[in-house]
Backbone as JSON, one array per atom type, in Angstrom:
{
  "sequence": "XXXXXXXXXXXXXXXXXXXXXXXXXXXXXXXXXXXXXXXXXXXXXXXXXXXXXXXXXXXXXXXXXXXXXXXXXXXXXXXXXXXXXXXXXXXXXXXXXXXXXXXXXXXXXXXX",
  "N": [[-4.45, 37.04, 10.45], [-4.28, 33.54, 10.03], [-6.23, 30.77, 8.71], [-7.57, 28.72, 11.11], [-8.87, 26.33, 11.1], [-9.23, 22.75, 10.77], [-9.13, 20.86, 7.88], [-10.48, 18.76, 5.19], [-8.98, 16.92, 2.49], [-9.86, 17.73, -0.88], [-10.19, 15.53, -2.53], [-11.38, 13.29, -0.95], [-11.69, 10.47, -0.65], [-9.7, 9.46, -2.28], [-6.97, 10.03, -1.31], [-3.85, 11.83, -1.35], [-1.82, 11.0, 0.4], [-2.48, 8.33, 0.85], [-2.12, 7.24, -1.72], [0.62, 7.69, -1.98], [1.61, 6.03, 0.05], [0.82, 3.53, -0.96], [2.37, 3.38, -3.32], [4.9, 3.43, -2.18], [4.94, 1.05, -0.66], [4.54, -0.84, -2.65], [6.43, -0.41, -4.76], [8.67, 0.61, -3.56], [9.05, 3.28, -3.75], [8.89, 6.66, -2.77], [7.33, 9.5, -3.04], [7.33, 13.07, -2.52], [4.91, 14.61, -0.42], [2.41, 17.03, -1.27], [2.81, 20.46, -0.25], [0.75, 22.23, -0.02], [-2.74, 21.89, -0.38], [-5.92, 21.48, -2.11], [-8.85, 21.94, -0.35], [-11.89, 20.35, 0.87], [-13.74, 22.39, 1.13], [-12.95, 24.11, -0.76], [-10.88, 25.85, -0.28], [-7.37, 26.62, -0.44], [-5.08, 25.03, 1.45], [-2.51, 24.41, 3.93], [-1.07, 21.17, 3.75], [-0.61, 19.99, 6.19], [-2.69, 20.92, 7.7], [-4.87, 19.32, 7.26], [-7.03, 16.48, 7.57], [-8.1, 13.06, 7.51], [-9.73, 12.11, 9.41], [-12.82, 12.07, 11.04], [-13.19, 13.07, 13.67], [-11.28, 15.02, 13.88], [-11.61, 17.05, 12.0], [-12.53, 20.38, 11.66], [-13.71, 22.26, 10.03], [-16.78, 23.16, 8.88], [-17.89, 23.11, 6.27], [-16.09, 21.42, 4.97], [-16.53, 19.08, 6.4], [-19.14, 18.45, 5.57], [-18.66, 18.09, 2.84], [-16.96, 15.83, 2.95], [-18.73, 13.97, 4.05], [-20.68, 13.69, 2.0], [-19.03, 12.75, -0.1], [-18.08, 10.29, 0.91], [-20.49, 8.87, 1.1], [-21.21, 8.81, -1.61], [-19.07, 7.3, -2.65], [-19.5, 4.86, -1.34], [-21.93, 4.05, -2.51], [-21.04, 3.73, -5.15], [-19.16, 1.63, -4.95], [-20.81, -0.52, -4.17], [-22.49, -0.62, -6.42], [-20.66, -1.28, -8.48], [-19.9, -3.84, -7.66], [-22.2, -5.28, -8.18], [-22.34, -5.41, -10.88], [-22.5, -7.27, -13.96], [-20.02, -9.73, -14.43], [-18.24, -8.6, -12.69], [-15.29, -8.42, -10.74], [-15.25, -7.86, -8.16], [-16.0, -8.93, -5.01], [-19.23, -9.37, -3.7], [-19.83, -9.44, -0.95], [-17.5, -8.37, 0.24], [-17.55, -5.88, -0.95], [-19.87, -4.83, 0.16], [-19.08, -4.68, 2.82], [-17.02, -2.76, 2.63], [-18.51, -0.6, 1.65], [-20.24, -0.2, 3.82], [-18.38, 0.63, 5.74], [-17.61, 3.1, 4.68], [-20.05, 4.43, 4.75], [-20.38, 4.56, 7.49], [-18.25, 6.28, 8.12], [-19.23, 8.55, 6.8], [-21.47, 9.1, 8.36], [-20.21, 9.74, 10.75], [-18.87, 12.07, 9.99], [-21.07, 13.68, 9.73], [-21.82, 14.32, 12.28], [-21.16, 16.79, 14.79], [-17.74, 17.74, 15.54], [-15.79, 16.5, 18.32]],
  "CA": [[-4.4, 35.73, 11.09], [-4.64, 32.49, 9.08], [-7.34, 29.86, 8.98], [-7.18, 27.76, 12.16], [-9.66, 25.11, 10.97], [-8.67, 21.54, 10.17], [-9.93, 20.58, 6.7], [-10.23, 17.49, 4.49], [-8.59, 17.12, 1.1], [-11.01, 17.68, -1.78], [-10.3, 14.13, -2.94], [-11.48, 12.65, 0.36], [-11.51, 9.02, -0.72], [-8.46, 9.2, -3.03], [-6.02, 10.97, -0.71], [-2.46, 11.78, -1.81], [-1.01, 10.22, 1.34], [-2.77, 6.93, 0.61], [-1.43, 6.87, -2.97], [2.04, 7.68, -1.68], [1.86, 4.8, 0.82], [0.69, 2.39, -1.87], [3.55, 3.36, -4.18], [6.07, 3.09, -1.36], [4.9, -0.36, -0.27], [4.58, -1.68, -3.84], [7.63, -0.23, -5.58], [9.77, 1.17, -2.79], [9.18, 4.69, -4.12], [8.14, 7.55, -1.87], [7.37, 10.89, -3.48], [6.98, 14.07, -1.52], [3.53, 15.06, -0.37], [2.32, 18.47, -1.55], [2.77, 21.27, 0.97], [-0.56, 22.9, -0.01], [-3.75, 21.11, -1.12], [-7.28, 22.03, -2.16], [-9.69, 21.28, 0.65], [-13.27, 20.09, 0.5], [-14.5, 23.65, 1.08], [-12.42, 24.88, -1.88], [-9.72, 26.66, 0.12], [-6.02, 26.04, -0.54], [-4.59, 25.02, 2.82], [-1.34, 23.55, 4.13], [-1.42, 19.75, 3.91], [-0.57, 19.7, 7.62], [-3.96, 21.34, 8.31], [-5.94, 18.45, 6.78], [-7.14, 15.18, 8.25], [-9.2, 12.21, 7.03], [-10.46, 11.63, 10.58], [-13.97, 12.93, 11.37], [-13.07, 13.74, 14.97], [-10.27, 16.08, 13.8], [-11.97, 18.09, 11.03], [-13.34, 21.42, 12.3], [-14.36, 23.09, 9.01], [-18.13, 22.61, 8.64], [-18.06, 22.83, 4.83], [-15.29, 20.23, 4.66], [-17.22, 17.92, 6.99], [-20.25, 18.12, 4.68], [-18.05, 17.56, 1.62], [-16.5, 14.47, 3.24], [-19.93, 13.13, 4.23], [-21.25, 13.43, 0.67], [-18.09, 11.95, -0.88], [-18.07, 8.92, 1.44], [-21.75, 8.24, 0.69], [-21.11, 8.59, -3.05], [-18.15, 6.2, -2.87], [-20.17, 3.64, -0.88], [-22.88, 3.66, -3.56], [-20.27, 3.3, -6.32], [-18.59, 0.31, -4.65], [-21.89, -1.51, -4.25], [-22.94, -0.71, -7.82], [-19.64, -2.01, -9.23], [-19.93, -5.24, -7.26], [-23.39, -5.92, -8.76], [-22.27, -5.44, -12.35], [-22.14, -8.57, -14.52], [-18.6, -9.92, -14.69], [-17.42, -7.87, -11.73], [-14.35, -9.22, -9.96], [-15.4, -7.4, -6.79], [-16.88, -9.79, -4.23], [-20.36, -8.62, -3.17], [-19.7, -9.34, 0.5], [-16.42, -7.41, 0.55], [-18.01, -4.56, -1.38], [-20.82, -4.36, 1.16], [-18.31, -4.29, 4.01], [-16.35, -1.49, 2.33], [-19.54, 0.44, 1.58], [-20.69, 0.05, 5.19], [-17.33, 1.4, 6.4], [-17.68, 4.49, 4.19], [-21.28, 5.03, 5.29], [-20.09, 4.88, 8.89], [-17.46, 7.51, 8.09], [-20.13, 9.65, 6.42], [-22.29, 9.41, 9.53], [-19.34, 10.41, 11.73], [-18.64, 13.43, 9.51], [-22.31, 14.44, 9.89], [-21.9, 14.77, 13.67], [-20.16, 17.83, 15.13], [-16.54, 17.18, 16.15], [-15.63, 16.67, 19.77]],
  "C": [[-4.93, 34.7, 10.1], [-5.83, 31.67, 9.55], [-6.88, 28.82, 10.0], [-7.97, 26.46, 12.08], [-8.84, 23.97, 10.41], [-9.65, 21.14, 9.07], [-9.75, 19.13, 6.25], [-9.75, 17.84, 3.09], [-9.84, 17.02, 0.24], [-11.25, 16.26, -2.26], [-10.29, 13.28, -1.67], [-11.13, 11.17, 0.31], [-10.18, 8.66, -1.36], [-7.38, 10.17, -2.55], [-4.6, 10.75, -1.21], [-1.6, 10.92, -0.9], [-1.24, 8.72, 1.15], [-2.08, 6.43, -0.66], [0.07, 6.76, -2.74], [2.41, 6.4, -0.93], [1.78, 3.56, -0.04], [1.92, 2.26, -2.76], [4.78, 2.93, -3.38], [6.09, 1.61, -1.02], [5.01, -1.29, -1.48], [5.93, -1.62, -4.55], [8.84, 0.29, -4.82], [10.04, 2.63, -3.13], [8.36, 5.53, -3.15], [8.32, 8.98, -2.34], [6.99, 11.82, -2.35], [5.5, 14.39, -1.58], [3.5, 16.56, -0.68], [2.26, 19.25, -0.24], [1.44, 21.98, 1.12], [-1.51, 22.07, -0.87], [-5.06, 21.88, -1.18], [-8.14, 21.23, -1.2], [-11.11, 21.09, 0.12], [-14.13, 21.34, 0.41], [-13.99, 24.56, -0.04], [-11.22, 25.74, -1.54], [-8.43, 25.89, -0.15], [-5.42, 26.16, 0.85], [-3.32, 24.18, 2.91], [-1.8, 22.1, 4.34], [-1.48, 19.38, 5.39], [-1.87, 20.09, 8.33], [-5.14, 20.55, 7.76], [-5.9, 17.14, 7.56], [-8.27, 14.38, 7.62], [-10.1, 11.76, 8.18], [-11.6, 12.58, 10.96], [-13.83, 13.67, 12.68], [-12.07, 14.89, 14.96], [-10.69, 17.27, 12.94], [-12.93, 19.09, 11.69], [-14.04, 22.34, 11.31], [-15.7, 22.44, 8.65], [-18.35, 22.26, 7.17], [-17.27, 21.6, 4.42], [-15.94, 18.97, 5.23], [-18.38, 17.49, 6.09], [-19.73, 17.52, 3.37], [-17.62, 16.1, 1.83], [-17.68, 13.52, 3.4], [-20.49, 12.72, 2.88], [-20.33, 12.5, -0.13], [-18.03, 10.5, -0.39], [-19.36, 8.18, 1.07], [-21.72, 7.9, -0.8], [-20.21, 7.39, -3.35], [-18.77, 4.87, -2.46], [-21.15, 3.14, -1.94], [-22.15, 3.12, -4.79], [-19.71, 1.9, -6.12], [-19.66, -0.76, -4.76], [-22.38, -1.7, -5.68], [-21.94, -1.51, -8.66], [-19.66, -3.5, -8.91], [-21.11, -5.98, -7.89], [-23.33, -6.03, -10.29], [-21.9, -6.83, -12.83], [-20.64, -8.64, -14.82], [-17.68, -9.22, -13.72], [-16.51, -8.84, -10.97], [-14.41, -8.82, -8.49], [-16.42, -8.29, -6.09], [-17.98, -8.95, -3.58], [-20.25, -8.41, -1.66], [-18.63, -8.33, 0.92], [-16.82, -6.0, 0.16], [-18.98, -3.98, -0.36], [-20.09, -3.91, 2.42], [-17.61, -2.95, 3.8], [-17.35, -0.35, 2.29], [-20.05, 0.8, 2.97], [-19.67, 0.89, 5.95], [-17.38, 2.87, 5.97], [-18.97, 5.17, 4.65], [-21.12, 5.39, 6.76], [-19.25, 6.16, 8.98], [-18.33, 8.72, 7.76], [-20.98, 10.08, 7.62], [-21.46, 10.14, 10.59], [-19.0, 11.83, 11.3], [-19.88, 14.3, 9.68], [-22.48, 14.96, 11.32], [-20.86, 15.85, 13.93], [-18.94, 17.19, 15.79], [-16.54, 17.39, 17.65], [-16.52, 15.84, 20.51]]
}
């Protein structure tokens, strides 16, 4: 019997589906999504068994991976906004960082 858990992609913040959507909306190109991806827990799983939504992910290791990655990304965004010469607006960076910290907090709670 296969793995019945829902996972997150290892690249939680930089998801393939998001890149595909950006390319499609910018250039009118739409590449195929991979059928199998590496998850946050290190397993190779069908793409259909992954989700970026905290309420859907049932793999505990993937939930922890997503929590850590969202916190790391939030810190990076804020740090980049404070750098001299940054084109990133501090207020927008804080809003984005807050959104990722909220996601991290939601991944820290058990699903359901």
